[in-house]
A tleap script that builds the chain and sets N, CA, C and O, in Angstrom:
source leaprc.protein.ff14SB
mol = sequence {
  NMET TRP LYS GLY ILE LEU LEU GLY VAL MET
  LEU GLY VAL ALA VAL THR LEU PHE GLY ILE
  CYS GLY LEU PRO ALA PHE SER GLN VAL PRO
  THR PRO LYS THR ALA GLY THR PHE GLY SER
  GLU THR GLY PRO HIE LEU HIE SER HIE SER
  VAL LEU VAL GLU GLY LYS GLN GLN VAL VAL
  LEU VAL ASP THR GLU GLN LYS THR MET ALA
  VAL TYR GLN ILE GLU LEU SER THR GLY LYS
  VAL ALA LEU LYS SER VAL ARG LYS ILE ASN
  TRP ASP LEU GLU MET GLN SER PHE ASN THR
  ASN ASP PRO GLN PRO PHE ASP ILE GLN GLN
  MET LEU GLN SER CASN
}
set mol.1.N position { 17.177 9.504 9.374 }
set mol.1.CA position { 15.933 9.651 9.540 }
set mol.1.C position { 15.153 8.679 8.400 }
set mol.1.O position { 14.146 8.010 8.629 }
set mol.2.N position { 15.752 8.755 7.327 }
set mol.2.CA position { 15.459 8.083 5.909 }
set mol.2.C position { 15.981 6.777 5.916 }
set mol.2.O position { 15.541 5.960 5.107 }
set mol.3.N position { 16.926 6.447 6.780 }
set mol.3.CA position { 17.513 5.078 7.007 }
set mol.3.C position { 16.514 4.295 7.656 }
set mol.3.O position { 16.212 3.163 7.278 }
set mol.4.N position { 15.860 5.033 8.880 }
set mol.4.CA position { 14.796 4.401 9.677 }
set mol.4.C position { 13.708 4.090 8.914 }
set mol.4.O position { 13.231 2.957 8.981 }
set mol.5.N position { 13.110 5.161 7.995 }
set mol.5.CA position { 12.103 4.875 7.292 }
set mol.5.C position { 12.253 3.776 6.313 }
set mol.5.O position { 11.359 2.931 6.256 }
set mol.6.N position { 13.330 3.689 5.499 }
set mol.6.CA position { 13.594 2.638 4.596 }
set mol.6.C position { 13.743 1.444 5.301 }
set mol.6.O position { 13.371 0.407 4.751 }
set mol.7.N position { 14.245 1.404 6.480 }
set mol.7.CA position { 14.578 -0.089 7.173 }
set mol.7.C position { 13.012 -0.500 7.701 }
set mol.7.O position { 12.659 -1.679 7.690 }
set mol.8.N position { 12.099 0.599 8.168 }
set mol.8.CA position { 10.756 0.145 8.260 }
set mol.8.C position { 9.947 -0.305 7.117 }
set mol.8.O position { 8.986 -1.064 7.246 }
set mol.9.N position { 10.276 0.084 6.208 }
set mol.9.CA position { 9.701 -0.374 4.794 }
set mol.9.C position { 10.128 -1.717 4.397 }
set mol.9.O position { 9.435 -2.671 4.044 }
set mol.10.N position { 11.342 -1.619 4.514 }
set mol.10.CA position { 11.892 -3.183 4.075 }
set mol.10.C position { 11.242 -4.224 5.368 }
set mol.10.O position { 10.679 -5.265 5.030 }
set mol.11.N position { 11.323 -3.983 6.360 }
set mol.11.CA position { 10.785 -4.727 7.476 }
set mol.11.C position { 9.321 -5.097 7.016 }
set mol.11.O position { 8.950 -6.269 6.956 }
set mol.12.N position { 8.533 -4.050 6.702 }
set mol.12.CA position { 7.262 -4.127 6.396 }
set mol.12.C position { 6.908 -4.964 5.352 }
set mol.12.O position { 5.844 -5.583 5.382 }
set mol.13.N position { 7.821 -5.060 4.276 }
set mol.13.CA position { 7.600 -6.033 3.174 }
set mol.13.C position { 8.156 -7.343 3.674 }
set mol.13.O position { 7.613 -8.314 3.148 }
set mol.14.N position { 9.009 -7.596 4.471 }
set mol.14.CA position { 9.278 -8.875 4.902 }
set mol.14.C position { 8.192 -9.514 5.728 }
set mol.14.O position { 7.781 -10.663 5.569 }
set mol.15.N position { 7.735 -8.574 6.708 }
set mol.15.CA position { 6.495 -9.091 7.444 }
set mol.15.C position { 5.404 -9.392 6.493 }
set mol.15.O position { 4.801 -10.462 6.572 }
set mol.16.N position { 5.159 -8.633 5.728 }
set mol.16.CA position { 4.158 -8.900 4.779 }
set mol.16.C position { 4.154 -10.202 3.973 }
set mol.16.O position { 3.209 -10.979 3.837 }
set mol.17.N position { 5.505 -10.303 3.417 }
set mol.17.CA position { 5.549 -11.434 2.536 }
set mol.17.C position { 5.636 -12.783 3.703 }
set mol.17.O position { 5.235 -13.869 3.285 }
set mol.18.N position { 5.964 -12.735 4.613 }
set mol.18.CA position { 6.063 -13.911 5.488 }
set mol.18.C position { 4.611 -14.011 6.037 }
set mol.18.O position { 4.162 -15.157 6.068 }
set mol.19.N position { 3.769 -12.980 6.492 }
set mol.19.CA position { 2.568 -13.284 6.729 }
set mol.19.C position { 1.477 -13.729 5.533 }
set mol.19.O position { 0.494 -14.443 5.732 }
set mol.20.N position { 1.830 -13.207 4.382 }
set mol.20.CA position { 0.908 -13.617 3.158 }
set mol.20.C position { 1.309 -15.072 2.515 }
set mol.20.O position { 0.566 -15.981 2.142 }
set mol.21.N position { 2.676 -14.985 2.513 }
set mol.21.CA position { 3.211 -16.127 1.531 }
set mol.21.C position { 3.442 -17.407 2.512 }
set mol.21.O position { 3.242 -18.535 2.062 }
set mol.22.N position { 3.805 -17.246 3.669 }
set mol.22.CA position { 4.927 -18.165 4.578 }
set mol.22.C position { 6.085 -18.397 4.109 }
set mol.22.O position { 6.429 -17.657 3.187 }
set mol.23.N position { 6.903 -19.293 4.487 }
set mol.23.CA position { 8.204 -19.607 3.929 }
set mol.23.C position { 8.296 -20.797 3.046 }
set mol.23.O position { 7.572 -21.778 3.214 }
set mol.24.N position { 9.087 -20.721 2.209 }
set mol.24.CA position { 9.693 -19.418 1.434 }
set mol.24.C position { 8.787 -18.860 0.563 }
set mol.24.O position { 7.968 -19.542 -0.053 }
set mol.25.N position { 8.884 -17.588 0.465 }
set mol.25.CA position { 7.671 -16.813 -0.001 }
set mol.25.C position { 7.609 -17.092 -1.485 }
set mol.25.O position { 6.495 -16.971 -1.996 }
set mol.26.N position { 8.726 -17.484 -2.349 }
set mol.26.CA position { 8.315 -17.801 -3.715 }
set mol.26.C position { 8.121 -19.005 -3.936 }
set mol.26.O position { 8.148 -19.306 -5.129 }
set mol.27.N position { 7.871 -20.090 -2.979 }
set mol.27.CA position { 7.656 -21.419 -3.431 }
set mol.27.C position { 5.959 -21.573 -3.420 }
set mol.27.O position { 5.504 -22.569 -3.983 }
set mol.28.N position { 5.041 -20.638 -2.810 }
set mol.28.CA position { 3.755 -20.877 -2.770 }
set mol.28.C position { 3.210 -19.701 -3.242 }
set mol.28.O position { 3.779 -18.610 -3.246 }
set mol.29.N position { 1.804 -20.006 -3.746 }
set mol.29.CA position { 1.159 -19.107 -4.515 }
set mol.29.C position { 0.325 -18.288 -3.522 }
set mol.29.O position { -0.528 -18.880 -2.860 }
set mol.30.N position { 0.526 -16.844 -3.355 }
set mol.30.CA position { -0.186 -15.742 -2.377 }
set mol.30.C position { -1.518 -15.982 -2.945 }
set mol.30.O position { -1.868 -16.476 -4.017 }
set mol.31.N position { -2.325 -15.392 -1.715 }
set mol.31.CA position { -3.762 -15.168 -1.793 }
set mol.31.C position { -3.911 -13.854 -2.446 }
set mol.31.O position { -3.227 -12.929 -2.008 }
set mol.32.N position { -4.759 -13.632 -3.491 }
set mol.32.CA position { -4.748 -12.375 -3.999 }
set mol.32.C position { -5.785 -11.352 -2.908 }
set mol.32.O position { -6.561 -11.797 -2.064 }
set mol.33.N position { -5.593 -10.258 -3.140 }
set mol.33.CA position { -6.167 -9.285 -2.457 }
set mol.33.C position { -6.362 -9.521 -0.983 }
set mol.33.O position { -7.460 -9.547 -0.426 }
set mol.34.N position { -5.106 -9.702 -0.360 }
set mol.34.CA position { -4.731 -9.733 0.943 }
set mol.34.C position { -4.424 -8.333 1.655 }
set mol.34.O position { -3.488 -7.663 1.219 }
set mol.35.N position { -5.106 -7.916 2.627 }
set mol.35.CA position { -4.625 -6.683 3.317 }
set mol.35.C position { -4.243 -6.840 4.810 }
set mol.35.O position { -4.670 -7.766 5.500 }
set mol.36.N position { -3.470 -5.943 5.230 }
set mol.36.CA position { -3.392 -5.967 6.894 }
set mol.36.C position { -2.750 -4.746 7.296 }
set mol.36.O position { -2.221 -3.919 6.554 }
set mol.37.N position { -2.862 -4.716 8.676 }
set mol.37.CA position { -2.442 -3.533 9.119 }
set mol.37.C position { -1.337 -3.903 10.536 }
set mol.37.O position { -1.581 -4.766 11.380 }
set mol.38.N position { -0.216 -3.090 10.517 }
set mol.38.CA position { 0.585 -3.514 11.595 }
set mol.38.C position { 1.236 -2.346 11.853 }
set mol.38.O position { 1.240 -1.374 11.097 }
set mol.39.N position { 1.926 -2.439 13.174 }
set mol.39.CA position { 2.653 -1.221 13.671 }
set mol.39.C position { 2.410 -1.277 15.170 }
set mol.39.O position { 1.923 -2.261 15.727 }
set mol.40.N position { 2.794 -0.108 15.818 }
set mol.40.CA position { 2.667 -0.097 17.435 }
set mol.40.C position { 1.807 0.976 17.643 }
set mol.40.O position { 1.414 1.635 16.680 }
set mol.41.N position { 1.422 1.266 18.932 }
set mol.41.CA position { 0.955 2.613 19.136 }
set mol.41.C position { 1.896 3.772 19.239 }
set mol.41.O position { 1.496 4.921 19.053 }
set mol.42.N position { 3.104 3.499 19.524 }
set mol.42.CA position { 4.268 4.774 19.629 }
set mol.42.C position { 4.926 4.706 18.056 }
set mol.42.O position { 5.516 5.721 17.688 }
set mol.43.N position { 4.861 3.731 17.256 }
set mol.43.CA position { 5.605 3.661 16.001 }
set mol.43.C position { 4.479 4.144 14.747 }
set mol.43.O position { 3.333 4.582 14.859 }
set mol.44.N position { 5.181 3.914 13.714 }
set mol.44.CA position { 4.228 4.305 12.384 }
set mol.44.C position { 3.249 3.107 12.056 }
set mol.44.O position { 3.625 1.939 12.146 }
set mol.45.N position { 2.100 3.428 11.708 }
set mol.45.CA position { 1.412 2.480 11.503 }
set mol.45.C position { 1.299 2.125 9.669 }
set mol.45.O position { 0.813 2.912 8.857 }
set mol.46.N position { 1.800 0.944 9.380 }
set mol.46.CA position { 1.725 0.476 8.177 }
set mol.46.C position { 0.433 -0.343 7.641 }
set mol.46.O position { -0.148 -1.197 8.312 }
set mol.47.N position { 0.099 0.021 6.423 }
set mol.47.CA position { -1.222 -0.854 6.083 }
set mol.47.C position { -0.498 -1.398 4.620 }
set mol.47.O position { 0.227 -0.734 3.879 }
set mol.48.N position { -0.902 -2.719 4.463 }
set mol.48.CA position { -0.550 -3.366 3.242 }
set mol.48.C position { -1.543 -3.909 2.433 }
set mol.48.O position { -2.622 -4.251 2.916 }
set mol.49.N position { -1.255 -4.037 1.116 }
set mol.49.CA position { -2.442 -4.587 0.255 }
set mol.49.C position { -1.709 -5.400 -0.891 }
set mol.49.O position { -0.833 -4.902 -1.598 }
set mol.50.N position { -2.147 -6.665 -0.993 }
set mol.50.CA position { -1.284 -7.556 -2.129 }
set mol.50.C position { -2.210 -7.865 -3.125 }
set mol.50.O position { -3.418 -7.916 -2.892 }
set mol.51.N position { -1.743 -8.065 -4.166 }
set mol.51.CA position { -2.564 -8.704 -5.519 }
set mol.51.C position { -1.640 -9.229 -6.526 }
set mol.51.O position { -0.499 -8.785 -6.656 }
set mol.52.N position { -2.124 -10.162 -7.232 }
set mol.52.CA position { -1.457 -10.591 -8.164 }
set mol.52.C position { -1.514 -10.212 -9.615 }
set mol.52.O position { -2.570 -10.245 -10.246 }
set mol.53.N position { -0.528 -9.901 -10.062 }
set mol.53.CA position { -0.636 -9.183 -11.525 }
set mol.53.C position { 0.588 -9.930 -12.278 }
set mol.53.O position { 1.778 -9.898 -11.968 }
set mol.54.N position { -0.041 -10.621 -13.371 }
set mol.54.CA position { 0.738 -11.289 -14.383 }
set mol.54.C position { 2.081 -11.904 -13.747 }
set mol.54.O position { 3.218 -11.488 -13.970 }
set mol.55.N position { 1.767 -12.855 -13.006 }
set mol.55.CA position { 2.819 -13.882 -12.485 }
set mol.55.C position { 3.476 -13.184 -11.318 }
set mol.55.O position { 4.196 -13.903 -10.626 }
set mol.56.N position { 3.369 -12.001 -10.995 }
set mol.56.CA position { 4.092 -11.177 -9.884 }
set mol.56.C position { 3.027 -10.633 -8.677 }
set mol.56.O position { 1.907 -10.167 -8.884 }
set mol.57.N position { 3.570 -10.788 -7.592 }
set mol.57.CA position { 2.754 -10.373 -6.430 }
set mol.57.C position { 3.103 -8.740 -6.248 }
set mol.57.O position { 4.271 -8.371 -6.126 }
set mol.58.N position { 2.148 -7.940 -6.242 }
set mol.58.CA position { 2.400 -6.468 -6.081 }
set mol.58.C position { 1.679 -6.253 -4.478 }
set mol.58.O position { 0.565 -6.555 -4.048 }
set mol.59.N position { 2.777 -5.642 -3.889 }
set mol.59.CA position { 2.393 -5.041 -2.605 }
set mol.59.C position { 2.614 -3.629 -2.438 }
set mol.59.O position { 3.591 -2.984 -2.819 }
set mol.60.N position { 1.482 -3.180 -1.755 }
set mol.60.CA position { 1.522 -1.656 -1.747 }
set mol.60.C position { 1.428 -1.602 -0.093 }
set mol.60.O position { 0.625 -2.205 0.619 }
set mol.61.N position { 2.329 -0.833 0.245 }
set mol.61.CA position { 2.526 -0.291 1.956 }
set mol.61.C position { 2.025 0.880 2.000 }
set mol.61.O position { 2.132 1.624 1.025 }
set mol.62.N position { 1.383 1.267 3.138 }
set mol.62.CA position { 1.218 2.938 3.149 }
set mol.62.C position { 1.418 3.155 4.613 }
set mol.62.O position { 0.931 2.453 5.499 }
set mol.63.N position { 2.295 4.350 4.800 }
set mol.63.CA position { 2.819 4.602 6.008 }
set mol.63.C position { 1.789 5.898 6.470 }
set mol.63.O position { 1.825 7.022 5.969 }
set mol.64.N position { 1.010 5.515 7.386 }
set mol.64.CA position { -0.013 6.769 7.634 }
set mol.64.C position { 0.392 7.683 8.408 }
set mol.64.O position { -0.203 8.754 8.529 }
set mol.65.N position { 1.530 7.354 9.074 }
set mol.65.CA position { 2.132 8.568 9.823 }
set mol.65.C position { 2.959 9.603 9.000 }
set mol.65.O position { 2.945 10.815 9.213 }
set mol.66.N position { 3.683 8.970 8.033 }
set mol.66.CA position { 4.650 9.768 7.082 }
set mol.66.C position { 3.950 9.984 5.853 }
set mol.66.O position { 4.578 10.498 4.928 }
set mol.67.N position { 2.500 9.608 5.663 }
set mol.67.CA position { 1.673 9.776 4.454 }
set mol.67.C position { 2.634 9.663 3.117 }
set mol.67.O position { 2.927 10.577 2.346 }
set mol.68.N position { 3.057 8.225 3.062 }
set mol.68.CA position { 3.765 7.877 2.009 }
set mol.68.C position { 3.400 6.502 1.788 }
set mol.68.O position { 3.062 5.744 2.697 }
set mol.69.N position { 3.494 6.087 0.188 }
set mol.69.CA position { 3.035 4.831 0.048 }
set mol.69.C position { 4.336 4.495 -0.820 }
set mol.69.O position { 5.056 5.384 -1.274 }
set mol.70.N position { 4.576 3.095 -1.014 }
set mol.70.CA position { 5.506 2.407 -1.685 }
set mol.70.C position { 4.971 1.112 -2.333 }
set mol.70.O position { 4.321 0.282 -1.697 }
set mol.71.N position { 5.282 0.995 -3.620 }
set mol.71.CA position { 4.796 -0.335 -4.278 }
set mol.71.C position { 6.039 -1.216 -4.632 }
set mol.71.O position { 7.063 -0.760 -5.139 }
set mol.72.N position { 5.827 -2.598 -4.292 }
set mol.72.CA position { 6.759 -3.513 -4.547 }
set mol.72.C position { 6.145 -4.671 -5.395 }
set mol.72.O position { 5.002 -5.103 -5.240 }
set mol.73.N position { 7.053 -5.116 -6.314 }
set mol.73.CA position { 6.584 -6.428 -7.001 }
set mol.73.C position { 7.573 -7.444 -6.598 }
set mol.73.O position { 8.755 -7.163 -6.400 }
set mol.74.N position { 7.077 -8.636 -6.477 }
set mol.74.CA position { 7.664 -9.994 -6.045 }
set mol.74.C position { 7.396 -10.891 -7.151 }
set mol.74.O position { 6.278 -11.208 -7.556 }
set mol.75.N position { 8.687 -11.332 -7.675 }
set mol.75.CA position { 8.355 -12.271 -8.790 }
set mol.75.C position { 8.318 -13.707 -8.047 }
set mol.75.O position { 9.161 -14.130 -7.257 }
set mol.76.N position { 7.081 -14.391 -8.510 }
set mol.76.CA position { 6.708 -15.646 -7.669 }
set mol.76.C position { 7.642 -16.898 -7.868 }
set mol.76.O position { 7.779 -17.851 -7.101 }
set mol.77.N position { 8.256 -16.669 -9.090 }
set mol.77.CA position { 9.342 -17.980 -9.414 }
set mol.77.C position { 10.665 -17.834 -8.716 }
set mol.77.O position { 11.430 -18.772 -8.490 }
set mol.78.N position { 10.871 -16.558 -8.389 }
set mol.78.CA position { 12.211 -16.445 -7.842 }
set mol.78.C position { 12.128 -15.703 -6.223 }
set mol.78.O position { 13.064 -15.942 -5.460 }
set mol.79.N position { 11.169 -14.953 -5.822 }
set mol.79.CA position { 11.133 -14.247 -4.681 }
set mol.79.C position { 11.894 -13.062 -4.754 }
set mol.79.O position { 12.102 -12.387 -3.745 }
set mol.80.N position { 12.426 -12.685 -6.122 }
set mol.80.CA position { 13.140 -11.446 -6.181 }
set mol.80.C position { 11.923 -10.331 -5.914 }
set mol.80.O position { 10.846 -10.381 -6.507 }
set mol.81.N position { 12.291 -9.266 -4.872 }
set mol.81.CA position { 11.797 -8.057 -4.559 }
set mol.81.C position { 12.192 -6.886 -5.336 }
set mol.81.O position { 13.369 -6.534 -5.404 }
set mol.82.N position { 11.195 -6.246 -5.949 }
set mol.82.CA position { 11.641 -4.858 -6.891 }
set mol.82.C position { 10.803 -3.707 -6.260 }
set mol.82.O position { 9.574 -3.773 -6.283 }
set mol.83.N position { 11.401 -2.739 -5.743 }
set mol.83.CA position { 10.663 -1.294 -5.581 }
set mol.83.C position { 10.288 -0.589 -6.919 }
set mol.83.O position { 11.149 -0.335 -7.761 }
set mol.84.N position { 9.093 -0.311 -7.070 }
set mol.84.CA position { 8.536 0.117 -8.200 }
set mol.84.C position { 8.261 1.280 -8.068 }
set mol.84.O position { 8.365 1.904 -9.124 }
set mol.85.N position { 7.806 2.126 -6.828 }
set mol.85.CA position { 7.572 3.559 -6.764 }
set mol.85.C position { 7.258 3.934 -5.300 }
set mol.85.O position { 6.712 3.175 -4.498 }
set mol.86.N position { 7.657 5.164 -5.053 }
set mol.86.CA position { 7.510 5.599 -3.752 }
set mol.86.C position { 6.903 6.837 -3.816 }
set mol.86.O position { 7.321 7.609 -4.680 }
set mol.87.N position { 5.784 7.283 -2.908 }
set mol.87.CA position { 5.053 8.774 -3.361 }
set mol.87.C position { 4.609 9.213 -1.892 }
set mol.87.O position { 4.156 8.464 -1.026 }
set mol.88.N position { 4.811 10.445 -1.804 }
set mol.88.CA position { 4.236 11.272 -0.644 }
set mol.88.C position { 2.661 11.443 -1.110 }
set mol.88.O position { 2.409 11.850 -2.244 }
set mol.89.N position { 1.662 11.125 -0.216 }
set mol.89.CA position { 0.305 11.214 -0.556 }
set mol.89.C position { -0.430 12.317 0.186 }
set mol.89.O position { -1.632 12.532 0.024 }
set mol.90.N position { 0.347 13.000 1.003 }
set mol.90.CA position { -0.444 14.061 1.677 }
set mol.90.C position { -1.149 15.117 0.876 }
set mol.90.O position { -2.160 15.716 1.244 }
set mol.91.N position { -0.583 15.264 -0.131 }
set mol.91.CA position { -1.288 16.571 -1.166 }
set mol.91.C position { -2.547 15.768 -1.921 }
set mol.91.O position { -3.643 16.258 -2.192 }
set mol.92.N position { -2.183 14.668 -2.135 }
set mol.92.CA position { -3.240 13.884 -2.973 }
set mol.92.C position { -4.398 13.751 -1.990 }
set mol.92.O position { -5.494 13.964 -2.507 }
set mol.93.N position { -4.408 13.458 -0.741 }
set mol.93.CA position { -5.358 13.378 0.210 }
set mol.93.C position { -6.068 14.630 0.291 }
set mol.93.O position { -7.270 14.594 0.555 }
set mol.94.N position { -5.459 15.792 0.088 }
set mol.94.CA position { -6.269 17.010 0.118 }
set mol.94.C position { -7.239 17.499 -1.064 }
set mol.94.O position { -8.072 18.395 -0.927 }
set mol.95.N position { -7.009 16.783 -2.241 }
set mol.95.CA position { -8.108 16.931 -3.242 }
set mol.95.C position { -9.307 16.636 -3.075 }
set mol.95.O position { -9.501 15.597 -2.445 }
set mol.96.N position { -10.332 17.287 -3.483 }
set mol.96.CA position { -11.643 16.917 -3.212 }
set mol.96.C position { -11.996 16.023 -4.519 }
set mol.96.O position { -12.964 15.271 -4.405 }
set mol.97.N position { -11.359 16.041 -5.636 }
set mol.97.CA position { -11.516 15.161 -6.668 }
set mol.97.C position { -10.606 14.999 -7.673 }
set mol.97.O position { -9.984 15.985 -8.069 }
set mol.98.N position { -10.415 13.865 -8.176 }
set mol.98.CA position { -9.417 13.793 -9.348 }
set mol.98.C position { -9.836 12.336 -10.343 }
set mol.98.O position { -10.021 11.209 -9.884 }
set mol.99.N position { -9.907 12.695 -11.641 }
set mol.99.CA position { -10.235 11.704 -12.307 }
set mol.99.C position { -11.394 10.984 -12.016 }
set mol.99.O position { -11.334 9.754 -11.987 }
set mol.100.N position { -12.387 11.540 -11.808 }
set mol.100.CA position { -13.676 11.106 -11.359 }
set mol.100.C position { -14.793 11.422 -12.308 }
set mol.100.O position { -14.631 12.323 -13.130 }
set mol.101.N position { -15.901 10.753 -12.254 }
set mol.101.CA position { -17.019 10.995 -13.011 }
set mol.101.C position { -18.181 11.796 -12.177 }
set mol.101.O position { -18.261 11.802 -10.949 }
set mol.102.N position { -19.054 12.463 -13.067 }
set mol.102.CA position { -20.079 13.358 -12.116 }
set mol.102.C position { -20.935 12.369 -11.737 }
set mol.102.O position { -20.993 11.335 -12.403 }
set mol.103.N position { -21.792 12.573 -10.502 }
set mol.103.CA position { -21.470 13.857 -9.994 }
set mol.103.C position { -20.339 14.140 -9.133 }
set mol.103.O position { -20.088 13.306 -8.263 }
set mol.104.N position { -19.528 15.299 -9.237 }
set mol.104.CA position { -18.490 15.626 -8.319 }
set mol.104.C position { -18.709 15.778 -7.058 }
set mol.104.O position { -19.889 15.946 -6.748 }
set mol.105.N position { -17.745 15.771 -6.024 }
set mol.105.CA position { -18.209 15.884 -4.654 }
set mol.105.C position { -18.835 17.098 -4.281 }
set mol.105.O position { -19.734 17.157 -3.443 }
set mol.106.N position { -18.267 18.281 -5.027 }
set mol.106.CA position { -19.077 19.663 -4.673 }
set mol.106.C position { -20.387 19.653 -4.992 }
set mol.106.O position { -21.241 20.202 -4.297 }
set mol.107.N position { -20.666 18.923 -6.241 }
set mol.107.CA position { -22.056 18.927 -6.767 }
set mol.107.C position { -23.050 18.094 -5.698 }
set mol.107.O position { -24.175 18.546 -5.489 }
set mol.108.N position { -22.672 17.050 -5.127 }
set mol.108.CA position { -23.389 16.312 -4.191 }
set mol.108.C position { -23.606 17.029 -3.040 }
set mol.108.O position { -24.692 16.911 -2.472 }
set mol.109.N position { -22.554 17.926 -2.496 }
set mol.109.CA position { -22.717 18.734 -1.330 }
set mol.109.C position { -23.630 19.704 -1.358 }
set mol.109.O position { -24.413 19.970 -0.446 }
set mol.110.N position { -23.514 20.398 -2.708 }
set mol.110.CA position { -24.723 21.541 -3.091 }
set mol.110.C position { -26.128 20.788 -3.097 }
set mol.110.O position { -27.085 21.382 -2.601 }
set mol.111.N position { -26.286 19.652 -3.573 }
set mol.111.CA position { -27.512 19.034 -3.689 }
set mol.111.C position { -28.030 18.893 -2.343 }
set mol.111.O position { -29.179 19.255 -2.093 }
set mol.112.N position { -27.212 18.355 -1.382 }
set mol.112.CA position { -27.467 17.860 0.075 }
set mol.112.C position { -27.876 19.213 0.787 }
set mol.112.O position { -28.899 19.245 1.471 }
set mol.113.N position { -27.137 20.244 0.637 }
set mol.113.CA position { -27.239 21.315 1.329 }
set mol.113.C position { -28.558 22.238 0.964 }
set mol.113.O position { -29.143 22.963 1.769 }
set mol.114.N position { -28.853 22.079 -0.238 }
set mol.114.CA position { -30.216 22.820 -0.883 }
set mol.114.C position { -31.479 21.887 -0.428 }
set mol.114.O position { -32.601 22.335 -0.667 }
set mol.115.N position { -31.370 20.698 0.172 }
set mol.115.CA position { -32.647 20.137 0.612 }
set mol.115.C position { -32.888 20.357 1.948 }
set mol.115.O position { -33.926 19.942 2.465 }
savepdb mol mol.pdb
quit
């Protein structure tokens, strides 16, 4: 199962690199803040987001079926791809708020319900 997921993520990175940068990936400057969605109706849906960070392209892939995200960095000068982190986000998405300023979501809900 994990081999399939890893293969899917690596395929997603390759597709994202090809779609965003063209061939070869390291010879062109990618467009910052590029996002895309790909997948099939029967397979996992992957969402990608790409930004430039200090001479590197950062690609974030989110598998909405597995509720997992992975972050990759690509060195623009060499095309080297490095996996930076992987995280299950299902519990993150269950939180009402985290690291936010007032008003909190519960406070807004209370204000709306009292009117």
